[in-house]
N, C-alpha and C positions, 0 to 999 in steps of 0.2 A: 321082779321087774320084767318088762317086755324086752324083746330083742331090739337092737338098734334099728332105726328106720332105714329103709332103702328107697332111693328115688329112681324112678324109671321114666322113660319118655324122651330123654335128651341125652345124647352121647357127648360127653365133654370134648371140646375142641371143634365141634361142628359149628357152622355159621348159619344163623337165621337171617332172614330178610325182614326188615321192618314192615309191619302191616300183616304179617302172617300170624296164624293162631298156633300156639305151642301148648300142648297139654303135658303137665307133669303130674306123676302119681307117686304117692309116698305110702309104703306098706310096712307095717310092724306086726310081728307074730308073737303069740304067747303072752305071758304076763297075767297076773291076776290082781286086780281086774285087767281087762284089755286096756291097751294104751289109748291115751287121748292124743290125737295128732293135730299139730298146729303149724300152719305155713307162715313164714315171714319173708318179706322182700326188703332187703337191706335193713333188717331189724325191725321192720314195721309189719305188724300182723295183717294178713290178708285173708279174704274169705276163701273157703275150700268146701268141697262136697265129700262127706265121709260115708264110707260103706263098711259094714261090720259083718263078719262071718263068725263062725263058732270059735275059731282059733286065731283069727287075725282081724286087723282093721286097716282100712286104706283111706287116704284123703287125696282128692284130685283137684288141680286148679287148671283153668284155661286162660292163657295169656295172649292178648292181641299185642304182639311185639311192637315196640316203638323205640324212640331214641333212649328213653330212660332204662330200657332193658339191657342195653349194651353194658357188659361188665357188672350187671346187677347180680347180687347174691341171693339166691332163693334157698331158704333153710326150712327143713321139716323137723320139728321136735316131737319126741314121743315121751309121755309122762304117765305115771299112775301113782298109786299110794305108796308103792315100794321104792320109788325113785327119788332120791334126794336131789340129783342133778339131772336135768332133762337129757335124754339121749337124742342125738340129732345127726343129720347129714345135710350137706350143702351142695349146691351146684351153681356154677357161674355161667351165665349165658353170653354168647358172643353174637351181637346183632349188627348186621350191616344196615346203615341208614344214609340217606343222601346228604351232601353238604349244603351249606347255604348258597344262595345264588351269588355268582361272582360280582364284584364291584370294581369298576375301572376308575382309576385316579390318574392325575397328571395332566388332564386336559379338561377345561371348562367348556361345555358345549356352547357354541355361538361365538367363541373367541376366534381370532384370525391369526394364522401362522404365516410367516414369510418363507417362500421356497429357499432351501439352502440351510435352514436352521435345523437343529437337532431337537426332536420332541420325544420325550420318554413317557410311555404309558405303562402303568402297573395294574395288574389284575389280582385281586385278593379274594380268597374263598376260605371261610372258617367252618369248623366242624366237619361232620361226615365220618363214617367208618366204612372203609378206610378214608384217609384224607383224599381230597379231590385231586384229580389230574387235570391241570390247566393247559389249554391249547389256544394259541392265537391264530386268527385268520384275517387276511386282508382280502376283502371282496371274495370270500369263500375259498381263498387259497391259503393253505397252511403256511405259516412263517415261523422262523426260529425265535425262541424266547429263552430267558434265563430264569430258572426256577429256584426259589428259596423256600425251605420248609421249616416250620416251627412245630411245637407240640400240638397246637390246636388249629393251625392255619397253614396255608400254602399261598405263595405269591409267584407270579410270573411277570417279568418286565421285558419290554421291547424298546429299543432305541431306533427312532425313525429319522433318517436324513431326508427331510421333506423335499419333495419335488412336485412337478406338475401332476403326476399321477395320484398324489395324495389328496388333491382337492375333491371333496365329496366322496372320498373313499371310505368304506365302512370297515372299521376294525372291530372284530368280534372275539370275545374271550369265552371259551366253553369250559365248564367244570363237570367232570364225570367221575363216578366211582362204581363199585359193584352194585350199589343200591339204586342207581339211576337208570331208568329205562330210556329216557329222553334227556340229552345233555341240558344242563342249566347254562344260560349264557346272558351276556350283556354286550351291547354294541355302542360304539361311538363313531360319529361321522365327523371327519376333520374338514375345516374350512381353511384352505391354503391360498395365499396370494402368490401369483406367479406371473412373471413378465413373458411377453411373446418370445418364442424361440427364434423366430425369423420374420422378415418382412420382404415382400417382393414388389418391385415396380415394373410395370409394363406399359407400352404405348400402343394405341390403335389410331390409325393404321400403322403398320410397321414401317412402311416407306413414307417418309415425310417430305412434302414438297411445299414450296412457298405458296401461300394463299389458302391452303386447305385448313379445315378445322380438325384438331387432334385432341385426344383425351388421354391423360395419364391416369393409370389405375395403381393404387397402392393397397395391397392386401396384407394384413398382419395376422400372424398365427394367433391361436387361442390365448387369452389373457384373462386373469382375474385380479382386480377388477378390470373392466374393459380398457384396452390401451387407447391413449389419445394420439391421433395421427396428425402430423403437420408436414407441410411442404416447405422445402428450402431450395433456393437457387443460389449457388456460389456463396453459401453462408448467410443469405438474406432470406427472411421468412416470406412466403408467398401464400396468399389467401386461396384456399381451394373450396370445393363444394362441401355442403354439410356431410358429416361422417355418417356412415350406415353401419349397423351392427346386427349380428345374428348369433345364435347359439353355436358354441364350438366344443371341442373335445374337453374332457375332464372337467366339465362344469364351468368352463370359461366362456369367453365371448370373442368372436371373430369380428374385427373391424375393417372397414373398407372406406377409402376416400378417393375422390376423383378431382382432377384438375383439367379444365378445358382451356384451350388456347388456340389462337390463330397463328399459324406457322409463318415466320419471317426468316430471312437469311441470317438475321442477328442471333437467332436461336441455335444456329449450328455450333456444336461444341459446348452449348450450355449444359451444365450438370444439374439435374433436378434430384434432390434427395428427399426421401420420405422417412420420417422418424416416427417410430412407435414408442411411446413413453408410458410406462406403468407408473402413474403418479404416486400410488401408495408405496411402492418400493423404490421409487426414484431410479428405476432401471430402464434402459432404452436399447433398442436395436434400430438399425437403419439400412437402407439400400439406396444406391445411387444409379442413375441412368443418364449417360451423356447422350444428348440428342444429335442425330445425324440428319441434317436438312439438306435435301438436294435442291440446287438452284443453279441457274445459268451464270456464266462469268459476269462479273461487274468490275469495271476498272476503278482503281483507287482514286479517291478524291484529290490526291496530290499529283495526279497525272499532268505533266507539262504539255498543255495543248498548243502552246506557242513556244518556240525555242529559236535561239540565234546562234549561228556559227560564223566563223571567219574563214575566208577563202584560203585554201592550201593548208588548213589546220584540220585535225580530226574532230569528229562530232559523234558522240554516242548518246542514244536515246534509249532509256530503259523504262518500260511500263510495267505495271503490276496489276493483274486481274485476280480477283478472288472468286472461287466457285467450288461447288461440291457436286460431283467428285472433283478432286483436285487435279486430275489429269486434264490439262488444258492445252490445246493446240493453237499456236499463234501463226498468223499469216500476214505478211507485210506486202502492201502494194502501193504504187504511185501512178496516178492517172490510169488506173485500171490494169496496169501491168504488174505482174508479181516481181518481187525482189528476190534475188538468188539467196537460197538458204546456205548456211555455212557448210552443211554436209555435202552440198553439191557444188561448192565453189572450187574453181580451178586455181585460185591463188592470184589471179589477175583482176578480180572484181574489186572495185573501190567501195562499193556499197553491198553489204551482206546482212542477212538477218540471222539471228540465233535465238530462237524462242521469242521472248518478249523484248529482246534487245535488238536495236537497229544500229549498225556500226558503219559509219562513213569514215574511211581511213584518210581521205584527202578531199576536202570540199572544193567544189567549183561553184561559180556563180549560177551555173545552170542547174545545180542541185536544189535550188530553192523551189518550194511548192508544198503541196499537201500530201502527206504520207498517211496511209490508212493501215491500222492494225486491227485484225479481227481475231477475237479469242473465242474458241469453240470447245464445249464439252458435251456430254450426253444430254444435258438439260437445255441447251440453247447456245446462243452466240451473243457477243457484244462487240461493238465497233467503236474505235477511237480515231479521230482525225487530228493529226499533228501538223501544224503549220511551221515550216522551216524557212527562216530568213537567213541569207548569206551576206555577210558584210565583206565588201572588197574595196580596194583603194579607188579613189576618184581619178578620172582621166578626162582629157578634153577630146571630145568626138569630132567636133568641127567648129570653125569660126567663120564669120562673114568675110568675103573677099573684099580687098580694098577697091574703091571706086573713086572716080574723079567727080567732084561736086562743084557746083557753081557756088560762089560766095553767098553767104547768108541763107543757105539751104539747110533744112533739118535732115538728119540722117540717124539710122540705128545701127549700132554695132552689136552682133549677137555671138554668143558662145554656148555651144551645146556640150554637156559633159555626161560621162558615165560614172557610176559609183553607188554604193549602198552603205550607209545612208547618204542622201544628198539633199540638202536644203539650201535656202538662200544664204545661210550663214557659211556654207562651204564654198561659195563662188563669189569672188569679188574682182573688181577692175583696178588696175594700177597704171600710172604713168609718172615717171620721175619729173618733178617740177611742175606738175599739172594738177590743179585742184578739181577733183571729180565731185560733182554734186550728187550726194546719195539719193536724192529724190528722183534723179533721172535713171536710176538703176532699178530694174524689175526682174522677177524670176517666175518662170512658168514651170511648175512642178510636173505637169503632164509629160513634157518632153525634156525636162531638166535643162532648160535654156535660160540663160541670163542675158538681158539686153541692156545696152547703154545708149541713152538718147543724147545726141549732140545737137543742140539748137543753134540755128543761125551760124553755121560753121564759118570760120574766117581763117586767115592765114595762120593765126596763132594755134589753131586746133590741128594743124597738119602735124602728123607724127605717129609713132607706134603706141598703141594701147595694149596692155597685157591682161589677158584673162587668167586668173589664178584659181585653181581648184585644189581643196585639201579637206579630207574627212578623217584625219587621224583621231582615234579614241583617246580620251584623257587618261593619264596615269600619273602616279606620284614618282618623281625622280629621286628625291631625297628629303629627309627631315632632319632637323637639328637633333643632335645626340643629347640625352639627358645629362645633367650635371647636378652636383650637390651644392646648393646655395646656402648662404648664411641667412638667418631670418632678416626680414625687412630689406632685402636686396632686390633690385629690379632685374628683370631678365626678358629676353626675346625668344619666342618659339617660332621657328621658320619651317616652311613647307614649299618645296619647289616641284612644279608639275610639268608634264608634257601633254600635248594634244592641240587639236585645232577644230573648232575655235576654242579659245581659252581666255576668259576675262575674269574680272573680280567676282562676277556673279556665279562663275563655275567652281569656285573654291571657297570653302568656309570652314570654321572651327566648331567643334561640338564637345560637350562634356555633360553627362547626365547629372542633373541636380546642381549644376554650377551656372551662374549667370555671367555670360561673357559680354563685356562692354564693347559694342560695335565700334566705338571711337578708338579702341585700342587695336583694331585690326586694319592692316594696310596691305596693298597689293602693288607689286612692281611688275608691270607688263613686259619690261625689257628682258627679264630672266624668269618670268612666270612664277614669282615667289610671293607667297602670302606670309605675313609675320603677325604674331600675337604678342602684345606687350603685357607682361604681368608686373604690376607696380607693387613694391613693398611686399614681396612674397612672404606668406606666413604658413603655419601648419595647415590651415584650411585650404590653401592652394595646392597642396601636394596631391598628385594623382595623374591620371592619363588624360591628355587632351587629344582629340581625334581630328586629323586633317582629312576633309572629305572633298573629293574632286569628281565632278560629273559634267560633261559637256554634251550629254544626250547621245553620244555615240558609244555603244557598248555599255558595260556595266560601270557603276560608280566605283571609285577606288578610295580605300580608307587606310590610314596608317596612324598608329598611336605615337604620341610624343609624351614622354614622362617628365614631369616637373617634380624635382625633389628639393625639399627645404630641410635643413638639419633640425631634428627634434628628438627628444628623449624617448626611450622605449614606451610603447603603449601595448599592453597585453590584452589579448582577446579574451573576454569573459563570457563567451557564448555558452549556454547550458550544455551543448554537445561537447564542449572542450573542458568544462569544469568537472566532469565525471568520466571515469573509465571503469570498465568491468572485465574481470577475468576470473576464471575458476581456479581452484587449487591445482597446481601442477602445470598450468599453462603459462604463457609469456604475457605479462602485463604491458600494455602500451599506454603511456601518458603523454598527451600532446600539449605543447605549450606554443602558442602562436603569437607573434609579436610584430608590430610595425615600428620601425626605427630608422633613423639616418643620422650618422653612419651605422653600419651593421653592429648589432649588439653581441655581447658574450653572455651565454646562458649558464646558470648554475642550478643544481637540484639539491634539495635538502628535505629532511623529515625530522620532525620534532626538534627543530633547531640545529640538527647536526648535518653537516654537508656530506652528501653521499659520494662514495668513491667511484665516480662515473668513469668508465673506460679504463679503470685501473684494477678492476676485479671482474670475475666472471658473473657476478650477480647483476651489476648495473652496466648498461651500455646506452649511449645517447647518439642519436642520428641528428645531423644538422642539414637543413634544407633551406635554400633561398628560392622563394616562390616568385618574387618579382623584385623590382629595384628597392622596395622598402619593406617587403614582407618576408619574415623568416620564421621557421619552426624548429623546435627542438623536440624530438621524440625520445622519451625515456623508456627503455626496454628493461623489464624486470624478469629475469629468467626464473623458472620453477617457482611460481608464486606459492607462498605458504600463508597460513592464517595471520602470521605476524606482519606480513607485508601490507595488509589492508589498512587503510587510513588515509590521512591527508598528506600530500606532498606539496612542497613549496618550490615554485619555479621563479627564478630571478633573471632579469635581463638588464644589462648595464651597457651604456656607451658613454661617450664624453659628456653628454648633456644631462645624464641622470640615471636613475635606477628605478625599476618597477618590479613588483612581485605579485603573484597570484597563487591560489591554492587549487590543486587538482586532487580529487578524491578517487581512490582505488577501492572498488567494492566487487562483490560477486555479481554474476550476471543476473538480471532481473527483468521484469516486465518494463516496457518503455514508460517514460514520463509523459505527462499530458502535453499536448501541443501548446506552444507558448502563445501564439497569436494567429488569428485568421482574418484575412481580408478578401474583398471582392475586387477583381481587376477588370472585369468586363461583364456587361449585361446586355442581352438582346431580348426579343419578344419571347423566345422559348429556351434560352440558355443562360447559364450563369457560370462564370469562370472564377474559381477560388484559388487563393494562394495562402500558404501558411508557413510559419516558422516552427520547425520540429523541436521537441525537447530531447532530452537524453534518450538514446535508443536502448539503454539497458545492456550495452555491450554486444548486442546481436543485431543482425540485419532487420530493419523494421519496414513495414508497409502500412498503408493508411486506408481508413474506411470513412466515407462521408455519409452523414444522415441528414435528411431534410424533410420538411413537412410544410403544408400550408399553415398559415399562422393560426387559423381557427380550427384546425384538426388536431387530433390526439396521436394518430398513428404516423409513424415515420416510414420513409423509404430509404433504402441503403444502396450505396454503390462503392465497390472496391476500386481504389485508384490504380490505374495502369498507365505507364509501367510502375512497378512496385516502389522504386526509389524516388518517384516524382513528388514534388511538393506543390504542384499546381494541377488543377483538374477542372474540366468543363463538364457540367451537368446539363443534359439536354432533355427534351420532351416536356418542358414546363409550359404551364398555361400563360396566356397573355394577361398582362395587367393584373397580376396576382402577387400577393405578399407571401414570401417564403422565409423560413428561418433555417440556418445551416449550422452544422457543427462537424467536427472531425475528431477522430481518435487514432492512436498509433497501436500497432500490433507487432509482436514478434513471437517466436516459437514458444516462449515461456508464458506469455500472457498478453494482456492488453491494458492500455491506459484508460482513464476515464474520458468520456466525451467532454469537449469544451462546452461550457454553458451555451444555451441557445441565444447568443448575444449578437448575432449578425442577421439583420433583417434586410431583405432585398425585395424590390418590386420590379417584376419584369415589365418590359416596354409594351405599349399598346399596339405597335405595328413593327414590321420588320425593318423600318428605317432606323438609322443610327441616332441615338439620343444620348442625353446625359446619364451618367451613372447614378442610379437611385439606390443608395445604400444607407441604411440606418443602423448605427451601432449603439446598442444599449447594454445596460448591465445584465438585464435578463428580459426576454420578450415572452410575455405570457400569452395564453391563447385568447385572452380577451382583455380589453383595457379596463382599468379600475377607475370608477368615476371620481371626479375631483371632490364631490361632497363626502364620499366615504373617507377619502384621505384626510380631509379637514376634520371630520368627526373623530376619527381615530387619533389624530394628533392632539386635539383639544382634550379628549378623554385621558390620554397618556400624561399630558401636562398637569391636569387636575389631580390625578392619582399620585404623581410625584410630589406635588405640593402638600397633599394630605399626609403622605408618608413622612416627609421632612418635618412637618409640624408635630406629628406624633413622636418622632425620635427626639426632637428638641424638648418637648414636654417631659418625656421620660428622663432625659439626661438632667434637666433642671430639678425635677422632683427628687431624683436619687442624690444629687449633690446637696440639696437642701437638707435631706434626711441625715447625711453624713456630717454636715456641719453642725447639726443639732447634737448628734452623738458625740462629736469631738468636744463641744462645749460642755456637755454633761459629764464628760470624763476628765475634764481639766484638773480636777482636784484628786484624782486617783493617786494612790500610793505607787511608788516606783518598785514596790516589792514584786518580785517575779517568782512564780511558783511553777514547779515542774513535777511530773510524775516520777516516782522512783524507778530506777532501771529495772527492777524485778517485775514491774507490772505494766510497763508501757507496751509490751508486745501484744497484750490481749485487750487493752482498754481503749486504744486510739482508733478513731473512725474518721471517715471523710467528713462526717457531720461536725466533728469537733473543730477541724480546721476552718470550716466555713464560719462557725460562730466566733472563733478567735479572730478571724480576719475582720469581722464586723465590730467586735467589742474591745479588742486589745489594740486600740489605735495608738496609745502613748504609754511610755513607761517612766518618763522623767520630765519634770518641769522645774526650772529655777525660779527663785523669788522675783527675779528681775524680768520676768516674761512680759512682753508687750502684748498688744491686743490683736496682732496680726493673726489671721486664720491660716492654718497650715493648708497646703494643697491637698485636694481630695485624693483618696486612695481607692483604686478600683477593687471591687469585691473579688475575693479569691474563691472560685468554685470548689466544691468538695471533691476529694480524691480518695478512693478506697484504699485501705491497708496502709495509709500514711500516718505516721505518729503525730499526734496533735497536742496542742497546749490545753491547759485547763480553760474551760469556757468562762470562768468567772474571775480569772486573774490575768495579769499582764504576761508578757512573753517569757520571762525567765525566773527561775527560782534562785534567790540569792541566799548564801549562807550567812553565818553570823559575822563573818569578816567582810561582808560586802562584796564577795566574789561571786561571779555568775557561774552556775554549773554548766558544763559544756553540753552542746547538743550531741545527738547520736551521729554516727558516721554513715547513716543510711542515705543521706542526700548528697548531691554533688556539691563540691566546694563552692561557696557563693562568690558573687562579684561584689567587691567592697566599694562603696561610694564615699566621697569625701564631704564632710559637713563642716560648717564654720562655727559650730557651737551655738546655734540659734535656739529658739524657744521650744521647738517641737522635734522630738526624735521618735521614730516609729519602729515598732517591731516588724511591721510588714511595709517596707518602703515602696514608693510608687514604682511599678515595674517599667513604666515608660521612661522614667527618669534614670533608672539604674540599669537598664538593659544594655548589654554589650553593643557598642556601636557597629561592630562588624557582623552582628547577627549570630554570634556563636553562643551556645549554651555552655555551661561548665561541665567538667568531667564528672560522670556519674559514679557513685559508689553505693554499695549495698552491704548490709551486715545481717547475718542470721536469717531468720524466717521473714521478718517484715522487710519490705522493699518498696521502692517508688514505682508506682504503676501509672504510667501516663494515660491520658485519654486517647481514644482511637486516633491514629495519625498514620501517614504513609509509612509503609514498612521500609526500614533502612536496608541497604544492600547487605547481603549475607557475608560479604568478605570483610566486614568490619569497618567499611568506609563511613564517613560522616558527611553530612550536608553542610556545605559552606555557603552561607547566605550571600557573601560578597560576590562570589564567582558563579553562583547559581548552578553548582554541580557538586557531585560527591568526590571527596578527597579520601585518600587512604588513611586509616587510623592505626597507630597513633601518629600525630603529626611529627615532623622532624624537629629535633632539638634546635637545629640551626635556625629554622623558621621562627621558633618560639623566642630565641634570644634576639633575633632581628626585630621582632615586634616589640620586645621589651624595651629595646633601646629608644624606640620612638614614643614611649609612654611619658606623658607629662601630667603633673597634678592638675586637677580641675580647679579653676578659680573658685574661691569660697563663695563668691556672690552667686554662683550658679545654683547653689543649694541654700538659699536664704531661709532662715528660720529652722534649721535642722541641726540638732546637737549630735554629739557623738553617741554611738551605741555603747551599751555596757559590755565590759569584757566578760569572758567566761573562764571557768576553771576546768582544765582537762586533766583528770587523774592526778590532781594535786598541783599541777602547774597551771600557769595562766596562758590563755590563748583567746584570740578573737573567734567568733563563730557566728553562724547565721541564726537570727531569731526564729526562723521557721524550723529549726532543728530541735529535736527533743532529746531528753536524756536517754542514753542507751548503755548497754554493757561496754566497759572500756576496751574496745577493740580498735586496732589501727592497722595500717598496711605498710609494708616495707619490702625491700628486695630480699628474696630468699638468700640466706648466707651461703648456701651451696651453689647457687647459680646467679650470684650477683652480677657477674659479667654479662650474662645473657639477658638480664632484665626480667627474670621470672618474678611474678607478682605473688605475694603470699600475705595472708592475714596473720597478724601477731597480736598478742596481748599488749596493752598499752604499758603495762608495768615492766615490759622488757625493753622499751625504748622511750626516749623522751618524747613528749607530745610536740608535734611540729605544727606551727600555725599555718593557715592557708597562705598561698604565695602572693595574694593581692593586697597585703598590708603595705601601704606606701609610707615610707619614712621621709619626712621633710627635714633636711639638715638645718643646722643653725644658720640664721641669716635669711632663710626662706619663710620660716613660720615659727611662731613661738612654741608650738606644741606639735606632737606627732599626731597626724590625722589618720583615721581609719575609715575605710569604705564600709558602708552599711549594705548588707547583701540584699539582692532582689529576691522575692519569693519565687519559688519554682511553680510555674503555672501548670495546671493540669493539661492544657492543650500543648502538644509537643511543639517545640520550636520549628520543627519541619513543617508544621501545618500552616504557619503564617510567615512566609519569607519577608513580608513587608515590615515586620516588627523592628528591623534593624534601624529604621529611621528615628526611633525614639531613644536610641542608646546614648551612652556617654563615652568617655574616652578611656574607661578603665575596665573594659571587658576582658575576660580571659581569652588568650589566644588559642586555647585548646577547645575543640568542640567534639562532642561524642554523642552518638545515639546508642546508649548502652542498653543491651537487652536486659530483661528482668533477671534478677538473681545472678548477674555477672559482676565480678569484682575486677575492675580495671583501674589502673593508676599509672601515671607517667612519673618516673623518678629521674631527677636531674642531679648529677653529682658534680661537686666542685664548680659551682657556678661562678662566673666572674663578678666583678664589682658592679656590673651593670644591673644585676638582679637585685631587687630591693632587699635590704637587710630586715631580719625579723626580730621581734622581741616580745616578751610577755607584757601584758597591759595590766596595770593595777588601778583599782578603783578606790578613791578616797571616799570618806564617809558620805557626804551629801553634795559634793561638788562634782563638776564635770571635768576636773583636771585629770589628764591622763599622762602617765609617765611610761617610758619603755625601758625595760631591763634588757640591754643588749648582750648580756652575758650568755644568753641562749645561743647566739650565733657562734660563740667561741666553743660551745660544747659539741656542736654537730656540724659536720661538713656535708651532710646529705639533706637536700631540700626536697620535700615531697610536694609535688604539684598536683 
């Protein structure tokens, strides 16, 4: 044989690069014959070039290395005729080759990310020798990644908390190894939504003056998608110019918006806010700019340009000028001469000025005149002229001297007076015992002279005439004190005044909203007293009457006179008092306001229990008397906890009666809607509104008014100032234009809804005063609906209703006719009742079965003496899944050979048993309307084993186990109290037999060898029952037990009529359980009878609930087993059952 072959050309362990040419040579020497050399690659023969010499042979192969050559085994075999087994040598190549191109996952190109979210990107590269090295770059900048390596692949993952710089950022993953000259890579470009980081508001020009045009600019930073810019002034949107956009950083868009305006003084201090909103992210930023408008001083509209003082009394005049800058210098002058300023006063000056205030310490009549105040700032000046009038007492300046006249000669007596004011009413002539003709008296106001003409003077005219001057201002000296009157008692209110002149015309009575009978007002000039007679005073007369005195000198005088008539307490039920709000840990304040006479006593209670007010640290009450008939009690609840929330009852009692009201304590919240809105005044360009606020949510509230022209869609808004005001005047309206107004309340938690646009106002056509034009409607639309459309819609609606009613009536009559035919067809059916065996009912009953039973098994018994009366129709019972059903072809129950009915399973709630008078027809499925519990309660649910009652979809009962009480329309805790059950049992009386005409008794059932009544809608089931756990009987633990361990207990609604009341014991027939939950239709209680179960339960599926009552009194009906004789309806009751058991299962 030859020598073993030897491979040359490759040194084991060295590395080749894919794509290079590698030559391998195999040499074998000796042998006879020379060896034959063969090359194999991974056991597959490959071509080689053989060279032979005299003593050796060689075979060479040339390999263009590729991926398949890595770890490939090249084998050279040498054979000749003398070799049984080929001689060979192998070499394994190690070839470096590039990996596959990387693939990026985790992001779908084109999708959008939101800034602030975490995005994970994974880069995977397979193959390669060696495995690739993966590197992540963001915009050519290397970033950190987490690498994971498997046998044949490598992955690198990055987690990106996206921000503004990631939008349009290029993430690149590069894969390299020793075989790659140029890195393999893949890129992904992210699309990120980001909100603008900032917004800036500026104004040009920077210095704002009245009358110039100014522009507000709002520039928002880059945003993707572009930000939407909007202008707001004091929380109210303002329309700006169209928005402009240009490219911004990071692939976003920069937005700009302008707002042009004409500067007025009213804009000083106005805050304009620009909001930049990224709609896609619902994120926004804003910037605000308060305007500073420079303007000259302007005197307030309330400046008193005319004022009156009294001689020797002080007089202070205060003016107010508004300007910007607010540094205003005031200068006072009179007749061109300056008035001494307080800073320069020596202390002897009667009249001094101090800024905008003019102080006259002691007026004289010579101080009357025009005073000028000039207000100056850097923008200009304003002047106000104030006219001061000084009142001083009247005096006589001169009278005509006496002269000697010839008889029958005319003469004039004159009297000149001083005083302010001074009119003809202030001067008159007097002479005792002499009648002066008032037509002969005249007054000349220019010189304040009164003259008296004496015509044809005679001896009788000789004597002294007196000139009397008086100008005292009117004042109220006294009024009658209020007293508490009994109802229907007469009373007089009196008011005594001072002043000259003073007549009945100078004094009158007023009361807003009260009609005063002028015939009941009298005036006594001797003591200047006016009286008002109130006849048969009642509660409506209680209140303040005002005595008003004014004789034209000085200001009018007013004083209240309270009339009080005894009446019982009347509690104020204003919405603001019916609620109160405080958070946990704070002090709750509940206010109870009452009108009463005499004074009431207050009490506070909660849940019917009187609170320990002022006797504990928890509750304290404050008592306040607001006026003669108004009182308040404020209940303070310290350290409010969650248990303190709820309704409290405030009671007020006096000798005439008692009244209560409820005050609810809750947590602070947004305010309630404004209760009512009215218009109190309208001019050509203004409307004054007044409203009644709702509950403020326990926090200080303020208000916002919105309004619009009736044919426009957009509103204008104004915030009410001051914040606590409930009346507001809106100006700047157009003449003769229709507007609608509404108002809403706001506090720091939130805002109420606007009132509907139910107040329409038309402004006047001119500035003259006119009638109030207010239209209040339910809702004012932007356009009127034509009468023809209304009529058309009404007629169409009526026609549709009539068609619907006809279809319903047709359907009802058709179904009733079908049932009557079915009943007639089944009149001869046997009373045999068949049921499924307990072993098979679990798997064979379906909802479809019950549906068929409800239609086919109408009757189970008829006597020979049946009359021709048709039984009342029975509504169809819809199918219910997983409920055990009767046979479709038989009646309701399976009877054994002894005529006893097999009992139903315990899967259903105990039925309500109705009383029948043994009529012709008895039904397995009695009419649910006739046998439904009158209180609206369903019976207690029970379930056994796998099958259970599954109601149709209905409202979810509370998770705490409470049940829905139809009578009180609320959830009550479950189980109900035993006392309540016994109390309801006492009021139960048998239903008169005639109420259920033509209805015989149902057949009794056998329960585990005993006799018991049962529901025809129940099926046979394994003999299980329920009772108290022996170990926890005191605690009422409910457990399921085998029926062979305890006697079968009949349902509790079996009513036993004792002898003398009825010849036989009557048993209620149960109503079928409807698939719709009782909670679904609260109105069903109106179809009930008087024998419903007092217990109601919304039992969850697969729950076993039962209420056990031990040792019931004699008021609870006694139970007994019922025996069925062969073919008659006679029923007897074996009352021995009651002797065997003291536990009644309800």
